[in-house]
C-alpha positions in Angstrom: 113.6 114.3 109.3 113.8 111.6 106.6 111.4 108.8 105.7 113.5 106.2 103.8 111.8 103.8 101.4 114.9 101.9 100.3 115.6 98.5 98.7 118.5 96.6 97.2 120.0 98.4 94.3 121.0 95.3 92.3 117.3 94.2 92.1 115.6 97.5 91.7 117.5 99.1 88.8 115.0 101.3 87.0 113.6 104.7 87.9 110.7 106.3 86.1 108.8 109.5 86.9 105.8 111.6 85.7 108.1 114.0 83.9 109.1 111.2 81.5 112.5 110.5 83.0 113.7 106.9 82.8 117.0 106.2 84.5 118.8 102.9 85.0 121.2 102.0 87.8 124.0 104.5 88.4 122.3 107.2 86.2 119.7 107.6 89.1 122.1 109.7 91.1 122.0 110.1 94.9 119.6 112.3 96.8 118.3 114.1 93.7 114.9 115.9 94.1 111.9 114.5 92.2 110.2 117.4 90.4 107.2 115.7 88.9 104.0 114.4 90.5 105.3 110.9 91.2 108.3 108.6 90.9 108.8 104.9 90.8 111.6 102.4 91.4 111.2 98.9 89.9 113.0 95.8 88.6 114.1 96.2 85.0 113.5 92.5 84.5 109.9 92.0 85.8 108.5 95.5 86.6 107.9 94.7 90.3 108.4 97.9 92.3 106.8 100.8 94.0 105.6 104.4 93.3 105.4 107.4 95.6 103.9 110.9 95.0 105.4 114.3 95.8 103.9 116.0 98.8 103.4 119.7 99.6 104.8 119.3 103.1 107.9 117.3 102.1 110.6 116.9 99.5 110.7 113.6 97.6 114.2 112.5 96.6 115.5 109.6 94.5 118.8 107.9 95.0 121.0 104.9 94.4 124.4 104.0 95.7 126.3 100.8 95.1 129.8 100.1 96.3 130.7 96.4 96.5 130.8 95.2 100.1 129.9 98.6 101.4 126.7 100.4 100.0 123.8 98.8 98.3 120.6 100.8 98.3 118.1 102.4 95.9 115.1 104.4 97.1 112.5 107.2 97.2 112.9 109.2 100.3 111.0 112.0 101.9 112.7 115.0 103.6 110.3 116.5 106.1 110.6 119.7 108.1 110.5 119.0 111.9 107.8 121.7 112.2 105.3 119.3 110.5 103.2 117.6 113.1 101.7 115.1 110.6 102.9 113.5 107.4 101.0 110.8 105.5 101.9 109.1 102.2 100.8 106.1 100.1 103.0 103.5 98.6 101.6 101.9 95.4 103.0 98.5 94.7 103.7 97.8 91.0 103.7 94.5 89.1 101.6 92.5 91.5 
């Protein structure tokens, strides 16, 4: 099962995580696992965005795809085993 926290890729163009990685736009990759404690996606212009934390009972992945008139998403998504009966997470809003 997947929980998708996705937004428009042209607005949210910057990825930062607790490991010190900072990736912009196409350098984010698609469906790469987050290995640190947390990851964030935000606007490179104003810092507005959101942060999620890795969870023991799920895999946090980052991704971005942009193909004009076809795909336009960036996000932090959880992959969860269907054997989990409960999954909770917190979204921290940035730049408010």
